[in-house]
C-alpha positions as CSV (number, residue, x, y, z in Angstrom):
1,X,0.0,0.0,0.0
2,X,1.1,3.5,-0.7
3,X,3.0,5.0,2.3
4,X,0.7,8.0,2.4
5,X,-2.5,6.0,2.1
6,X,-1.5,3.8,5.0
7,X,-1.7,6.8,7.4
8,X,-3.9,9.4,5.8
9,X,-7.7,9.7,6.0
10,X,-8.3,10.7,2.4
11,X,-10.9,9.3,0.0
12,X,-8.4,7.0,-1.6
13,X,-7.8,5.4,1.8
14,X,-11.5,5.0,2.2
15,X,-11.8,3.1,-1.1
16,X,-8.9,0.8,-0.1
17,X,-10.5,-0.1,3.2
18,X,-13.9,-0.6,1.6
19,X,-12.8,-2.8,-1.3
20,X,-10.5,-4.9,0.9
21,X,-13.4,-5.7,3.2
22,X,-15.6,-6.4,0.3
23,X,-13.1,-8.7,-1.3
24,X,-12.6,-10.7,1.8
25,X,-16.4,-11.1,2.2
26,X,-17.0,-12.0,-1.4
27,X,-14.1,-14.5,-1.6
28,X,-15.0,-16.3,1.6
29,X,-18.7,-16.5,0.8
30,X,-18.0,-17.9,-2.7
31,X,-15.3,-20.3,-1.4
32,X,-17.7,-21.7,1.2
33,X,-20.1,-22.6,-1.6
34,X,-17.3,-24.1,-3.8
35,X,-16.2,-26.3,-0.9
36,X,-12.8,-24.7,-0.7
37,X,-13.0,-23.9,3.1
38,X,-13.4,-26.8,5.6
39,X,-15.1,-24.7,8.3
40,X,-18.1,-23.6,6.2
41,X,-20.4,-24.9,3.5
42,X,-23.2,-23.6,1.3
43,X,-25.9,-21.4,2.9
44,X,-28.8,-23.7,3.4
45,X,-30.8,-21.3,5.6
46,X,-33.4,-20.7,2.9
47,X,-34.4,-24.3,2.7
48,X,-34.4,-24.7,6.5
49,X,-36.9,-21.9,6.8
50,X,-39.4,-24.2,5.0
51,X,-41.0,-21.2,3.3
52,X,-42.5,-21.1,-0.1
53,X,-41.6,-17.7,-1.7
54,X,-44.0,-15.8,-3.8
55,X,-44.9,-17.6,-7.0
56,X,-43.0,-16.6,-10.2
57,X,-45.7,-17.2,-12.7
58,X,-44.7,-20.8,-13.7
59,X,-47.3,-23.5,-13.7
60,X,-46.4,-27.1,-12.7
61,X,-48.2,-30.2,-13.8
62,X,-50.8,-29.8,-11.1
63,X,-51.7,-26.4,-12.4
64,X,-50.1,-24.7,-9.3
65,X,-47.6,-21.9,-9.7
66,X,-44.6,-22.6,-7.7
67,X,-40.8,-22.6,-7.2
68,X,-38.7,-23.7,-4.2
69,X,-35.3,-23.0,-2.6
70,X,-32.5,-25.5,-3.4
71,X,-29.0,-25.7,-4.8
72,X,-26.0,-24.2,-3.1
73,X,-26.2,-20.6,-2.1
74,X,-23.1,-18.5,-1.6
75,X,-22.6,-18.2,2.2
76,X,-22.8,-14.5,2.6
77,X,-23.4,-14.8,6.3
78,X,-20.2,-16.6,7.0
79,X,-18.3,-14.3,4.7
80,X,-19.7,-11.2,6.4
81,X,-18.8,-12.5,9.8
82,X,-15.3,-13.6,8.8
83,X,-14.6,-10.2,7.2
84,X,-15.7,-8.4,10.4
85,X,-13.4,-10.6,12.6
86,X,-10.5,-10.5,10.2
87,X,-10.5,-7.0,8.6
88,X,-11.7,-5.0,11.6
89,X,-9.0,-6.4,13.9
90,X,-7.3,-3.6,15.7
91,X,-10.0,-1.0,14.9
92,X,-11.7,-0.1,18.2
93,X,-13.5,2.9,17.0
94,X,-11.9,5.1,19.7
95,X,-10.3,7.7,17.3
96,X,-11.9,9.5,14.4
97,X,-9.7,7.6,12.0
98,X,-10.7,4.2,13.4
99,X,-14.4,5.3,13.1
100,X,-13.7,6.1,9.5
101,X,-12.0,2.8,8.9
102,X,-14.8,0.8,10.5
103,X,-17.5,2.7,8.6
104,X,-15.7,2.0,5.2
105,X,-15.1,-1.6,6.1
106,X,-18.8,-2.0,6.8
107,X,-19.7,-0.1,3.6
108,X,-17.7,-2.6,1.6
109,X,-19.5,-5.6,3.1
110,X,-22.9,-3.9,2.7
111,X,-22.2,-3.6,-1.1
112,X,-21.4,-7.3,-1.3
113,X,-24.6,-8.3,0.5
114,X,-26.7,-5.9,-1.6
115,X,-25.5,-7.6,-4.8
116,X,-26.7,-11.1,-3.8
117,X,-29.0,-12.3,-6.6
118,X,-31.4,-15.2,-7.1
119,X,-30.5,-17.8,-9.7
120,X,-32.8,-20.6,-10.7
121,X,-32.7,-23.9,-12.6
122,X,-35.7,-25.5,-14.4
123,X,-36.9,-29.0,-13.8
124,X,-39.5,-31.0,-15.7
125,X,-40.2,-33.3,-18.5
126,X,-38.3,-32.4,-21.7
127,X,-37.1,-29.2,-20.1
128,X,-40.7,-27.9,-19.6
129,X,-39.7,-26.0,-16.4
130,X,-42.7,-27.1,-14.4
131,X,-40.7,-26.3,-11.2
132,X,-37.8,-24.1,-10.6
133,X,-35.1,-24.6,-7.9
134,X,-33.6,-21.3,-6.8
135,X,-30.6,-20.2,-4.8
136,X,-28.7,-17.0,-3.9
137,X,-25.5,-16.2,-5.7
138,X,-22.9,-13.4,-5.8
139,X,-22.0,-11.7,-9.1
140,X,-18.5,-11.3,-10.4
141,X,-16.5,-9.1,-8.1
142,X,-16.2,-6.5,-10.9
143,X,-19.8,-5.6,-10.3
144,X,-19.0,-4.8,-6.6
145,X,-15.8,-2.9,-7.5
146,X,-17.7,-0.7,-10.0
147,X,-20.3,0.1,-7.3
148,X,-17.6,1.1,-4.8
149,X,-15.9,3.2,-7.5
150,X,-19.1,5.1,-7.8
151,X,-19.2,5.6,-4.1
152,X,-15.6,6.8,-4.2
153,X,-16.5,9.5,-6.6
154,X,-19.3,10.6,-4.3
155,X,-17.5,10.0,-1.0
156,X,-18.5,12.2,2.0
157,X,-16.1,14.2,4.1
158,X,-17.0,13.8,7.7
159,X,-16.2,14.9,11.2
160,X,-17.0,13.5,14.6
161,X,-20.2,14.6,16.3
162,X,-20.2,16.6,19.6
163,X,-21.0,13.4,21.4
164,X,-18.0,11.7,19.8
165,X,-20.1,8.7,18.8
166,X,-21.1,9.2,15.2
167,X,-19.7,10.7,12.0
168,X,-21.4,13.9,10.8
169,X,-20.9,15.6,7.4
170,X,-18.1,18.1,7.3
171,X,-20.5,20.4,5.5
172,X,-23.6,20.8,7.6
173,X,-25.7,21.3,4.4
174,X,-24.9,17.7,3.3
175,X,-26.9,14.7,4.4
176,X,-25.3,12.2,6.9
177,X,-23.5,9.3,5.3
178,X,-25.5,6.2,4.7
179,X,-24.3,2.6,5.4
180,X,-23.0,2.1,1.9
181,X,-21.4,5.6,1.5
182,X,-17.6,6.0,1.7
183,X,-16.3,8.6,4.2
184,X,-13.0,10.4,4.5
185,X,-11.5,13.0,6.9
186,X,-9.1,15.1,4.8
187,X,-8.6,16.2,1.3
188,X,-6.4,14.1,-1.0
189,X,-2.8,15.2,-1.7
190,X,-1.6,15.8,-5.3
191,X,-0.7,12.4,-6.8
192,X,0.6,14.0,-10.0
193,X,4.2,14.7,-8.9
194,X,6.6,12.5,-7.1
195,X,6.8,12.9,-3.3
196,X,9.2,10.4,-1.7
197,X,8.3,11.6,1.8
198,X,4.7,10.5,1.3
199,X,5.5,7.5,-0.8
200,X,3.8,9.1,-3.9
201,X,5.5,8.0,-7.2
202,X,3.8,10.6,-9.4
203,X,2.6,9.9,-12.9
204,X,5.7,10.9,-14.9
205,X,6.7,8.1,-17.2
206,X,3.4,6.2,-16.7
207,X,1.8,4.6,-19.8
208,X,-1.7,6.0,-20.6
209,X,-4.5,5.4,-23.1
210,X,-4.9,8.3,-25.5
211,X,-8.5,7.3,-26.4
212,X,-9.9,6.8,-22.9
213,X,-11.7,9.5,-20.9
214,X,-11.3,7.5,-17.7
215,X,-8.6,7.6,-15.1
216,X,-6.3,5.6,-17.4
217,X,-6.7,8.3,-20.1
218,X,-3.7,10.5,-21.0
219,X,-5.6,13.7,-20.1
220,X,-6.2,12.6,-16.5
221,X,-3.2,10.4,-15.9
222,X,-0.7,13.0,-17.1
223,X,-2.3,15.8,-15.1
224,X,-2.4,18.1,-18.1
225,X,1.4,17.9,-18.7
226,X,1.0,16.2,-22.0
227,X,2.4,12.9,-23.2
228,X,4.8,11.5,-25.8
229,X,4.0,8.8,-28.3
230,X,6.4,6.1,-29.3
231,X,6.4,3.1,-31.6
232,X,8.2,0.1,-30.2
233,X,9.0,-3.4,-31.4
234,X,7.7,-6.1,-29.1
235,X,9.4,-9.6,-29.3
236,X,7.3,-12.4,-27.9
237,X,6.6,-16.1,-28.3
238,X,3.8,-17.0,-30.7
239,X,2.2,-19.9,-32.7
240,X,3.0,-22.3,-29.9
241,X,2.3,-26.0,-30.5
242,X,2.4,-29.0,-28.2
243,X,4.5,-31.9,-29.3
244,X,3.9,-35.3,-27.8
245,X,5.4,-35.9,-25.3
246,X,6.3,-33.4,-23.7
247,X,7.5,-30.4,-25.4
248,X,6.1,-27.0,-26.5
249,X,7.6,-25.3,-29.5
250,X,7.0,-21.7,-30.4
251,X,7.9,-19.2,-33.0
252,X,9.3,-15.8,-32.2
253,X,7.1,-12.9,-33.4
254,X,8.0,-9.3,-33.7
255,X,5.1,-6.8,-33.6
256,X,5.1,-3.0,-33.6
257,X,3.1,-1.3,-30.8
258,X,2.3,2.3,-30.2
259,X,2.6,3.4,-26.6
260,X,1.8,6.8,-24.9
261,X,3.8,7.9,-21.9
262,X,3.2,10.9,-19.5
263,X,5.7,13.7,-19.6
């Protein structure tokens, strides 16, 4: 982690804490369902409730609309609990910075839980789908990362309340942060120029995308300093074939590539 981000309470730090907590929650919940962790399994709580959820509009052979819980749900409960015990270790909430960290950790987990979706599989003669079995599943982590990136862009600067118990908006005209909002305490430093004292490498010499309008685009990445364009020759292995047994033979290919580098 960047030296500065490990000690500062800026919005970039908020994002790091939130996405780390979310990643642990997501990975553990998914791993439980895949059988990769001995101490947990699928989440069977839906089946154990013995409830029949609201009908989906499908009609079975008896003319009754129905679907039922089954399959192997991602264990979001176990993932949530493990993330709290693992990621929140050492954060007691006594200082303003610890309150910020705990809030952002919880926000990351909340985003994972909010993205749980129902998936179903049809059963019936000749694929007629007379009954559906459904379970809860997490999406690809990219979905959660994108949601947290949106929260990063709209993160709230906060301060501690007079009672010292909760986080209030720094600007009294702003609404209090919600459970899924990211919060920070201080404005971000300039990341454009190198600052060894803060562990900031700057963006000089960084490769950028001249067609992107995102953070990887040359306009943003190079901080308005401009960039240079070069054509380089890349030498790499190509047209590889497997020869029984056991050898891989490849050709050497040379291709020209255009790169853009921040000034």
